C-alpha positions as CSV (number, residue, x, y, z in Angstrom):
1,M,104.0,95.2,107.1
2,S,105.9,93.8,109.7
3,S,109.6,93.5,109.7
4,P,111.7,90.1,107.9
5,P,112.7,87.6,110.0
6,A,116.2,88.3,111.7
7,A,119.4,86.8,110.2
8,A,118.7,83.8,112.3
9,A,117.3,82.4,109.2
10,S,120.6,81.9,108.1
11,N,121.1,79.0,109.9
12,L,118.7,76.7,107.7
13,N,120.6,74.7,105.7
14,L,120.7,75.7,102.0
15,Q,121.8,72.4,100.5
16,A,118.8,70.6,102.4
17,I,116.7,73.2,100.5
18,L,118.8,73.0,97.0
19,D,117.8,69.2,98.1
20,H,113.9,70.1,98.2
21,D,113.8,69.9,101.7
22,D,111.3,72.0,102.8
23,P,112.6,73.8,106.0
24,D,110.1,75.0,108.7
25,A,109.4,78.7,107.9
26,L,110.2,81.1,110.7
27,N,107.1,83.3,112.0
28,L,107.2,87.0,112.2
29,V,107.1,88.8,115.0
30,S,105.2,91.9,114.6
31,D,102.2,94.1,116.5
32,S,99.2,93.0,115.4
33,D,97.8,95.8,112.9
34,V,94.3,97.2,113.7
35,D,92.3,99.3,111.6
36,I,91.6,102.5,113.4
37,E,89.5,105.8,113.0
38,A,91.2,109.0,112.2
39,E,90.5,110.4,115.5
40,S,93.4,109.5,117.8
41,S,91.6,110.5,120.8
42,E,89.9,107.0,120.5
43,S,93.2,105.0,121.0
44,N,93.1,102.4,123.6
45,S,96.4,103.1,125.5
46,T,96.9,102.3,129.2
47,G,98.8,104.9,131.9
48,P,102.4,106.1,131.7
49,P,104.4,104.2,134.7
50,N,105.0,106.6,137.7
51,G,101.8,108.8,136.7
52,A,103.8,110.8,133.7
53,V,102.0,113.6,132.6
54,T,101.2,112.5,128.9
55,G,99.2,113.5,126.2
56,N,95.6,112.0,124.6
57,G,94.2,112.2,127.7
58,N,95.7,108.9,128.8
59,S,96.8,110.1,131.9
60,D,96.0,108.4,135.3
61,S,94.8,111.6,136.5
62,S,93.3,114.7,135.5
63,S,95.2,117.1,133.4
64,A,96.4,120.1,135.2
65,A,94.1,123.2,135.4
66,G,94.9,125.1,132.4
67,F,96.1,122.5,130.3
68,C,95.0,120.6,126.7
69,V,93.2,117.6,127.9
70,E,94.2,116.0,124.7
71,C,98.2,116.8,124.4
72,Q,98.3,118.3,128.3
73,D,101.7,120.0,127.6
74,Q,100.2,123.1,125.8
75,A,97.7,125.9,127.2
76,A,93.9,125.5,126.6
77,N,92.4,128.4,124.8
78,V,89.1,127.2,123.2
79,H,86.3,125.4,125.4
80,C,83.9,123.1,123.8
81,N,80.5,123.3,126.0
82,Q,79.1,119.8,124.5
83,C,82.5,117.9,125.7
84,S,82.6,120.5,128.8
85,E,86.3,120.3,128.1
86,S,89.4,122.5,127.2
87,F,91.6,122.0,124.1
88,C,94.7,124.1,122.6
89,E,94.0,125.2,119.1
90,V,95.5,122.5,117.2
91,C,94.0,119.7,119.4
92,C,90.4,121.3,119.3
93,A,91.0,121.6,115.6
94,M,91.7,118.1,114.9
95,L,89.4,116.6,117.1
96,H,86.4,119.0,115.8
97,R,87.1,118.3,112.3
98,T,84.5,116.1,111.0
99,G,81.4,114.1,112.1
100,K,79.0,115.4,114.7
101,R,81.9,117.2,116.8
102,R,81.7,119.4,114.0
103,E,78.7,121.1,115.1
104,H,79.8,121.4,118.6
105,T,79.8,125.1,120.1
106,L,83.5,126.5,120.5
107,V,84.3,129.0,123.4
108,P,87.5,130.9,123.1
109,L,88.9,131.2,126.9
110,G,89.6,134.3,128.1
111,K,86.7,136.3,126.2
112,P,83.3,136.8,127.9
113,S,81.1,134.0,127.9
114,G,78.5,135.3,125.8
115,T,80.9,135.5,122.8
116,E,81.0,132.2,121.3
117,A,82.6,131.1,118.0
118,N,80.2,129.4,115.1
119,P,79.5,126.0,115.5
120,A,81.5,123.6,113.4
121,T,84.3,125.8,112.4
122,G,84.6,128.2,115.6
123,N,88.4,127.7,115.5
124,P,88.6,126.0,112.0
125,P,92.3,124.7,110.7
126,P,93.3,126.8,107.6
127,S,90.9,127.1,105.1
128,S,93.2,124.6,102.9
129,S,92.0,121.9,105.3
130,T,89.1,122.5,104.9
131,D,89.0,122.0,101.4
132,S,91.0,119.0,101.6
133,N,88.7,117.3,104.3
134,N,85.9,118.1,101.6
135,S,87.9,116.2,99.0
136,E,88.6,113.2,101.8
137,S,85.0,113.3,102.2
138,A,84.2,112.8,98.7
139,L,86.4,109.7,98.4
140,S,85.7,108.1,101.2
141,D,83.8,105.3,99.7
142,D,86.6,104.8,97.3
143,P,87.7,101.0,98.2
144,A,91.2,101.4,96.9
145,L,91.4,103.4,100.1
146,K,91.4,100.4,102.4
147,V,94.7,99.8,103.8
148,T,96.1,96.5,104.9
149,F,98.6,95.4,106.9
150,I,100.4,91.9,107.7
151,Q,99.6,90.1,111.0
152,D,101.6,88.3,113.2
153,G,103.1,84.7,112.8
154,Q,102.7,85.1,108.7
155,D,106.2,83.1,107.5
156,F,109.1,85.3,105.2
157,G,106.8,83.6,101.8
158,T,104.0,85.7,103.0
159,W,105.8,88.3,104.1
160,I,107.8,88.9,101.1
161,T,105.2,88.2,98.8
162,E,102.7,91.3,100.4
163,R,105.7,93.6,100.3
164,A,106.9,92.6,97.0
165,K,103.4,94.3,95.7
166,F,105.2,98.1,96.7
167,I,109.0,97.2,96.1
168,P,109.4,98.8,92.6
169,L,111.6,96.6,90.0
170,R,115.1,97.5,89.5
171,L,115.7,99.4,85.9
172,T,117.4,97.6,83.2
173,L,120.1,99.0,81.3
174,S,117.9,100.2,78.4
175,E,115.6,101.9,81.1
176,R,118.5,103.6,82.5
177,K,119.2,105.0,78.9
178,F,115.4,106.5,78.6
179,L,115.9,107.6,82.9
180,R,118.6,109.7,81.9
181,L,116.7,111.3,78.6
182,L,113.9,112.2,81.0
183,E,116.2,114.0,83.4
184,S,117.8,116.0,81.2
185,A,114.2,117.0,79.4
186,L,113.0,117.7,83.0
187,N,116.3,119.6,83.7
188,V,115.6,122.3,81.1
189,S,111.7,122.5,81.5
190,E,109.9,125.1,83.1
191,Y,106.8,123.7,83.6
192,T,106.1,124.7,86.9
193,D,107.2,128.2,86.5
194,R,104.6,128.5,83.7
195,V,101.7,126.3,85.1
196,D,101.7,127.2,89.0
197,I,101.0,131.1,88.6
198,L,98.3,133.3,89.2
199,S,96.8,134.1,85.7
200,Y,93.5,134.9,84.1
201,G,94.3,132.9,81.0
202,N,92.7,129.3,80.1
203,K,95.1,127.2,82.2
204,S,94.3,123.4,80.6
205,R,95.6,125.1,77.6
206,R,98.3,125.8,79.1
207,M,99.0,123.1,80.7
208,V,98.4,121.3,77.6
209,T,101.1,123.1,76.0
210,Q,103.6,122.6,78.4
211,I,103.2,119.0,78.6
212,K,103.4,118.7,74.8
213,D,106.7,121.0,74.9
214,L,108.2,118.4,77.6
215,C,107.1,115.6,75.2
216,A,108.6,117.8,72.2
217,I,112.0,117.5,74.2
218,L,112.1,113.9,75.2
219,S,111.5,113.2,71.2
220,G,114.5,115.4,70.6
221,L,116.6,113.8,72.5
222,L,115.7,110.1,72.1
223,L,116.2,111.0,68.0
224,A,119.3,112.3,69.0
225,S,120.6,109.5,71.0
226,D,119.4,106.5,68.7
227,Y,118.3,108.3,65.7
228,R,116.7,104.6,64.3
229,M,114.7,104.4,67.2
230,G,114.0,108.0,67.2
231,Q,112.9,107.3,63.7
232,K,110.8,104.7,64.0
233,L,108.7,106.1,67.0
234,F,108.1,109.6,65.6
235,E,108.4,109.8,61.8
236,D,104.9,111.3,60.5
237,R,103.3,110.4,64.1
238,A,101.4,112.4,66.5
239,F,102.1,112.3,70.3
240,V,98.8,110.1,70.6
241,E,100.1,107.2,68.7
242,N,103.3,107.4,70.8
243,A,101.1,107.5,74.2
244,E,102.8,103.9,75.2
245,F,106.3,105.4,74.7
246,F,105.6,108.5,76.8
247,Q,103.8,106.6,79.6
248,D,106.8,104.1,79.9
249,V,109.4,106.9,80.1
250,F,107.4,108.9,82.8
251,E,106.8,105.4,85.0
252,I,110.7,104.8,84.9
253,G,111.1,108.1,86.2
254,R,108.4,107.6,89.4
255,R,109.8,103.9,89.8
256,H,113.4,105.2,89.9
257,K,112.9,107.9,92.3
258,I,110.9,105.6,95.0
259,M,114.5,103.5,94.8
260,N,116.5,106.2,95.2
261,P,114.6,108.9,97.4
262,E,118.0,111.1,97.0
263,K,117.6,111.4,93.3
264,M,116.0,113.6,91.1
265,R,115.4,116.2,93.6
266,D,114.2,119.1,91.4
267,A,113.2,116.9,88.4
268,Y,110.9,114.7,90.5
269,G,108.5,117.6,91.9
270,K,108.0,118.9,88.0
271,L,107.4,115.1,87.0
272,M,104.6,114.3,89.2
273,Y,103.0,117.7,88.8
274,L,102.9,117.5,85.0
275,L,101.8,114.1,85.5
276,Q,99.0,115.1,88.1
277,D,97.7,117.9,85.6
278,S,97.6,115.5,82.6
279,M,95.0,113.4,84.7
280,I,92.3,116.4,84.7
281,P,89.5,115.0,82.7
282,E,89.8,118.3,80.8
283,V,93.5,118.4,80.0
284,Q,92.9,114.6,79.1
285,D,90.6,115.8,76.3
286,L,92.7,118.4,74.9
287,L,95.9,116.2,75.2
288,Q,93.6,112.9,73.8
289,F,96.3,110.3,75.9
290,S,97.3,109.6,79.1
291,C,100.6,109.9,80.7
292,V,100.2,107.8,83.5
293,K,100.7,103.8,83.8
294,P,100.5,101.9,87.2
295,I,104.5,101.6,88.4
296,T,105.6,98.2,87.9
297,T,106.3,96.2,90.9
298,V,108.4,93.2,91.6
299,Y,104.8,91.2,92.3
300,N,103.1,92.8,89.1
301,F,105.9,91.2,87.1
302,L,106.0,88.3,88.6
303,E,102.6,87.8,88.0
304,E,102.6,88.9,84.6
305,G,105.4,86.5,84.0
306,G,103.1,83.5,85.3
307,A,105.1,83.0,88.4
308,P,104.1,84.6,91.7
309,E,104.8,81.4,93.4
310,L,108.4,82.2,93.3
311,L,108.3,84.6,96.3
312,Q,106.8,81.6,98.8
313,D,110.1,79.7,97.7
314,P,112.2,79.1,100.6
315,L,115.3,80.2,98.6
316,V,114.2,83.4,98.0
317,R,115.3,84.2,101.7
318,F,118.9,83.4,100.8
319,A,118.7,84.8,97.4
320,T,117.8,88.4,98.5
321,K,119.8,88.5,101.7
322,E,122.3,91.6,101.9
323,I,125.5,91.0,102.6
324,I,127.2,93.1,105.2
325,S,130.9,92.7,105.5
326,E,131.2,94.9,108.8
327,G,132.7,93.1,111.6
328,K,132.9,89.7,109.7
329,P,136.4,87.9,108.4
330,R,136.7,87.5,104.2
331,S,136.0,84.0,104.5
332,K,132.6,84.4,105.8
333,V,131.4,87.1,103.6
334,Q,132.6,84.9,100.5
335,A,131.1,82.0,101.4
336,E,127.7,84.0,101.9
337,T,128.4,85.6,98.9
338,R,128.8,82.1,97.0
339,Q,125.7,81.1,99.0
340,K,123.4,83.7,97.6
341,E,124.5,83.3,94.2
342,Q,123.7,79.3,94.1
343,A,120.3,80.2,95.4
344,V,119.7,82.8,92.8
345,E,120.9,80.5,90.4
346,A,118.6,77.5,91.6
347,L,115.8,80.1,91.8
348,C,116.2,81.0,88.0
349,R,116.4,77.1,86.6
350,K,113.4,76.2,88.6
351,Y,111.2,79.3,87.5
352,A,112.5,80.5,84.1
353,S,110.1,79.6,80.8
354,P,109.2,81.7,78.0
355,E,107.1,84.3,79.5
356,L,110.0,85.0,82.3
357,K,113.4,84.5,81.5
358,P,116.5,84.4,83.9
359,E,117.6,87.6,83.4
360,S,114.0,88.7,84.3
361,I,114.1,86.5,87.7
362,R,117.7,88.0,88.6
363,Q,116.5,91.9,88.3
364,C,113.2,90.6,90.3
365,L,115.4,88.9,93.3
366,Y,117.9,92.2,93.4
367,S,115.0,94.4,93.6
368,I,114.2,92.4,96.5
369,G,117.5,92.7,97.6
370,D,117.5,96.7,97.0
371,N,114.5,96.6,99.3
372,H,116.5,95.1,102.3
373,S,119.3,97.9,101.7
374,Y,116.7,100.8,101.2
375,L,115.5,99.3,104.9
376,R,119.3,99.6,106.4
377,T,119.8,103.0,105.2
378,N,116.6,104.5,106.3
379,R,115.3,102.7,108.9
380,D,118.0,101.4,110.5
381,P,119.1,104.4,111.8
382,C,116.1,104.9,113.8
383,D,116.5,101.7,115.7
384,R,120.2,103.0,116.5
385,M,119.0,105.6,117.8
386,L,116.4,104.1,119.9
387,R,119.4,101.6,121.2
388,Y,121.1,104.9,122.1
389,L,118.8,106.3,124.1
390,A,118.1,103.0,126.3
391,Q,121.7,102.8,126.5
392,Y,122.7,106.0,127.8
393,F,119.7,107.6,129.6
394,N,117.5,106.1,132.4
395,P,113.6,107.4,132.5
396,Q,113.7,107.2,136.3
397,R,116.8,109.1,137.1
398,T,119.7,111.0,135.7
399,E,123.5,110.7,136.1
400,A,124.0,114.5,135.9
401,P,122.2,117.8,135.0
402,E,123.9,117.9,131.7
403,F,122.7,114.6,130.8
404,S,118.8,115.7,131.7
405,L,116.2,115.5,128.9
406,S,114.2,118.2,130.7
407,I,112.9,121.2,128.8
408,A,111.1,124.2,129.5
409,S,108.8,126.5,127.5
410,G,110.8,129.6,126.5
411,R,114.2,128.5,127.4
412,S,117.1,127.5,125.0
413,G,114.4,127.7,122.1
414,A,112.1,125.4,123.5
415,R,108.3,125.3,123.1
416,L,107.3,122.6,125.1
417,S,107.5,122.0,128.7
418,H,108.8,118.2,129.6
419,D,110.3,116.7,132.4
420,H,113.2,114.0,132.3
421,E,110.9,111.2,132.3
422,T,108.3,113.1,129.8
423,Q,110.6,113.6,127.2
424,Y,112.2,110.6,127.2
425,Y,109.1,108.6,126.6
426,Y,108.5,111.6,124.1
427,V,111.9,111.0,122.1
428,N,111.4,107.0,122.6
429,Q,107.7,107.3,120.6
430,T,108.7,110.1,118.1
431,L,111.9,107.9,117.1
432,T,109.6,104.5,117.0
433,L,106.7,106.4,114.9
434,W,109.5,107.8,112.2
435,R,110.7,103.5,112.4
436,E,107.5,102.7,111.5
437,I,107.0,105.1,109.0
438,A,110.4,104.2,107.1
439,H,109.7,100.7,107.3
440,E,106.5,101.2,105.3
441,M,107.8,104.1,103.0
442,F,107.1,102.2,99.7
443,M,103.7,101.2,100.5
444,L,103.5,104.9,101.6
445,W,104.9,106.1,98.1
446,S,102.3,104.0,96.4
447,L,99.4,105.5,98.2
448,A,101.0,108.7,97.8
449,D,100.8,108.2,94.1
450,Q,97.6,107.3,93.8
451,D,96.3,110.4,96.1
452,L,98.4,112.6,93.3
453,L,97.2,111.0,90.1
454,A,93.8,110.5,91.1
455,A,91.4,112.0,88.5
456,R,88.8,113.2,91.1
457,N,90.7,114.5,93.7
458,Y,91.3,118.1,92.1
459,Y,94.1,120.5,93.8
460,R,93.5,124.3,94.7
461,L,96.9,126.6,94.3
462,K,96.9,128.4,97.3
463,D,99.7,130.9,99.5
464,T,101.1,128.4,102.3
465,G,103.1,131.3,103.5
466,Q,106.2,129.2,101.3
467,G,104.6,130.4,98.3
468,L,102.3,129.2,96.0
469,N,101.7,125.1,96.7
470,R,98.9,122.8,95.1
471,V,97.0,121.7,98.3
472,Q,95.0,118.6,97.8
473,G,93.4,116.1,100.0
474,C,95.4,112.9,100.7
475,P,92.3,110.1,102.0
476,R,95.0,106.9,101.1
477,I,98.0,108.5,103.0
478,S,95.9,109.7,105.8
479,R,94.1,106.0,106.7
480,A,97.7,104.4,106.3
481,I,99.7,107.1,108.6
482,H,96.7,106.8,111.1
483,N,97.1,102.9,111.1
484,I,100.7,103.7,111.4
485,L,100.5,106.2,114.5
486,H,98.1,103.5,116.1
487,R,100.3,100.7,115.9
488,A,103.2,103.2,117.8
489,Q,100.5,104.5,120.0
490,K,99.8,100.5,121.2
491,A,103.3,99.7,121.1
492,A,104.0,102.7,123.8
493,G,101.3,101.8,125.9
494,Y,100.5,105.6,125.9
495,W,101.2,109.0,124.0
496,V,103.0,111.9,124.8
497,G,102.0,114.9,123.1
498,S,99.2,115.8,120.2
499,S,98.3,113.6,117.5
500,V,97.5,115.7,114.9
501,V,98.6,114.3,111.5
502,H,98.7,117.2,109.0
503,L,97.9,116.5,105.5
504,G,96.2,118.5,102.6
505,D,96.6,122.1,104.8
506,R,99.2,124.8,104.6
507,N,102.0,122.5,106.3
508,V,101.9,119.5,104.2
509,P,99.9,120.5,101.1
510,N,99.7,117.3,99.3
511,A,100.8,113.6,99.4
512,L,104.3,114.2,97.8
513,M,105.2,117.3,100.3
514,F,104.4,114.1,102.9
515,I,106.9,111.8,101.0
516,D,109.5,114.2,100.9
517,K,109.4,115.6,104.2
518,Y,109.8,112.1,106.1
519,N,112.4,110.9,103.4
520,Q,114.4,113.7,105.4
521,V,114.3,111.3,108.3
522,A,117.6,109.3,107.4
523,S,119.1,112.3,106.2
524,I,119.2,113.7,110.1
525,L,119.7,110.5,111.7
526,N,122.6,108.9,109.7
527,P,125.3,111.7,110.3
528,I,124.5,111.5,113.8
529,V,125.0,107.3,113.9
530,S,127.4,107.5,111.6
531,C,130.0,109.7,113.6
532,L,128.9,108.3,117.0
533,P,131.2,105.0,116.8
534,Y,133.5,106.8,114.7
535,Y,135.6,108.4,117.5
536,K,137.0,104.7,118.4
537,E,137.6,103.1,114.8
538,H,140.0,106.3,113.3
539,A,142.0,109.0,113.7
540,K,144.2,109.1,117.0
541,G,144.5,112.9,116.9
542,L,140.3,113.1,117.1
543,Y,140.5,110.8,119.6
544,Q,143.3,112.9,121.6
545,Y,140.8,116.3,120.9
546,I,137.9,114.4,122.4
547,L,140.1,113.5,125.8
548,A,141.5,117.2,126.1
549,T,137.9,118.7,125.4
550,F,135.2,116.6,126.9
551,G,137.2,114.2,129.2
552,N,136.5,110.9,127.5
553,V,134.5,109.4,124.6
554,E,131.6,108.0,126.5
555,T,131.1,112.2,127.8
556,C,131.3,113.4,124.5
557,K,128.5,110.9,123.0
558,K,126.4,112.0,126.0
559,L,126.5,115.4,125.3
560,I,125.9,114.8,122.0
561,L,123.1,112.7,122.0
562,A,121.5,114.6,125.4
563,D,121.3,117.9,123.3
564,F,119.9,116.0,120.3
565,F,117.5,114.8,122.4
566,R,116.4,118.1,124.0
567,Y,116.5,120.3,121.8
568,A,115.9,118.1,118.1
569,F,112.4,117.4,120.0
570,D,111.3,120.4,121.9
571,G,108.6,121.7,119.6
572,S,110.5,124.5,118.1
573,G,111.0,125.6,114.3
574,A,108.0,128.1,114.0
575,D,105.8,130.7,115.9
576,N,102.8,128.9,116.2
577,F,101.6,125.5,117.2
578,F,100.0,124.7,114.0
579,D,103.4,124.5,112.1
580,A,105.5,123.2,114.9
581,G,105.0,121.8,118.6
582,S,104.0,118.2,119.8
583,C,102.0,117.4,116.7
584,I,103.3,114.6,114.3
585,D,104.6,116.7,111.6
586,G,106.1,119.3,114.3
587,R,108.3,116.5,115.8
588,L,110.4,116.5,112.5
589,T,109.9,120.4,112.2
590,S,111.9,120.5,115.5
591,A,114.6,118.1,114.7
592,W,115.3,120.2,110.9
593,N,115.2,123.4,113.5
594,W,117.9,121.4,115.8
595,C,119.9,121.1,112.4
596,S,120.0,124.3,111.4
597,K,122.1,125.4,114.4
598,V,124.5,122.3,114.7
599,E,127.5,124.6,114.0
600,K,126.7,126.4,117.1
601,K,127.0,123.5,119.3
602,P,130.6,123.1,121.3
603,Y,131.0,119.2,119.8
604,Y,130.5,120.8,116.2
605,P,134.3,120.6,115.7
606,V,134.1,116.7,116.3
607,F,131.4,116.4,114.3
608,L,133.6,117.9,111.2
609,L,136.6,116.3,112.2
610,S,134.5,112.7,112.1
611,G,133.7,113.3,108.2
612,F,130.2,115.4,108.5
613,V,129.5,117.4,105.6
614,G,125.8,118.5,106.2
615,F,122.0,116.6,106.5
616,N,121.4,116.9,103.1
617,G,121.7,113.4,102.3
618,E,125.3,113.4,101.5
619,G,128.5,112.3,102.8
620,F,127.3,109.0,104.5
């Protein structure tokens, strides 16, 4: 889905709209979206400027001797006889994962030529990846796997209609009461401790026992908080007869988490794993009821109310606009607020019906507004970091050695080797990819929900090096993320580094881990983009400290940004190139590694004095 029209839409005459004059719709500007194969090596790209060394085999010249022809920044250690090319371990495993290439014969470099690896699995990824691949192939014909994106030139109504299919509906006051009950029940539940263990007992019966225990806790809490409702629901009735109640409560928790990723950090994992187990056919037979219902979205709610055409109304643009007071006089903020309230009331009067109350329409409009707020918090930090990169750094030259972005493997913990220009484009492309993922997060979360709760998509409990984890294929997420990756590659023109996306393996065991991983991008970037403009606007004491230590504010900013762009994107964070490196997930691993070492940086006191408290999503 492409971005909404810019603030220029506000120059439309609200009074004209209220008088039923339909203004010309604005066109959206976005990259056209193209469905692609999962193999990143087949993306159509042009060569980099000035002959820079890039990945994916998109360089104008052949790769340097001894380096992987795919990513071109790591040493080749496997040669494919059929491809007549050499690859690093990660790229080889990715490119030879499926299809006819799986039958290719791989020869480890540095060993006698007569020693060949087994065809198809001569250099396999971890066994968990193989299992997830089998699951992906089994589900490959599922029509639900088709992922669609909004094309160029569509107006605001079409854009918001498509996006509303993934925007969760804001909770009502009564639903928030059930949310508190669910969180309380999950906080005392030991579901994963009792189920995700290696035991010789009957696991299905163990799952059913724990699910019924949680339902019993919910029943007791409801009875204690509202005796009449609890008595009405549970007196002389079995769990099966209250299946709809449990479905509603569990759906409320899932819906709340999507819009508020910083909430329910421990409880949400228990909830999703419980629901995942409840979808197993053997468990459903023992439970005799389903715990899962689809998440209520804005579009579905309006469709049930008979008014999906509301989203096409020009007033929706004004009724859902986020009011930002920064840099505006109070009079303008008040005028925008009145404009928004008038648009909301006009829509309520126009589309209210016996099936769709005015309060429900307000709830839908406020939910769309929550979507805009979510994007500002989670997507806009990527845009701001991209602007800082373009403002303070030039790919063709460096102002001083301390502002160079070049990194060398083995120095200062780096595991990649890039010159200044290559690292500049590597950072730019990574931030662009993160921005696209954050923009599509609601859609990705919906697909992750489907992957996790698919009845035919089984998981296996395996030791991934970080304890026992549920390793499960992610076919829907895989297709969507490869589409997003292709868009980022197309926008960049070429790609630096590897295009491997870890899903359903030891690094990203399942769709829940994928969502949790990329929800951390905002937690990493927000503290940085919050403290950089702090220096001019706040305490004089901090300003004097910066002058005494760094010379001036601009030098301090450049040093912070240069260090972040170098060592948050240096391939560090693990002792092998499967867990870190230049692959798609390894880029985020490197950023996490930089966060863990920030207290050792010379500018750390500046962070603390500007209100920094950590990278855990708090303090901004």
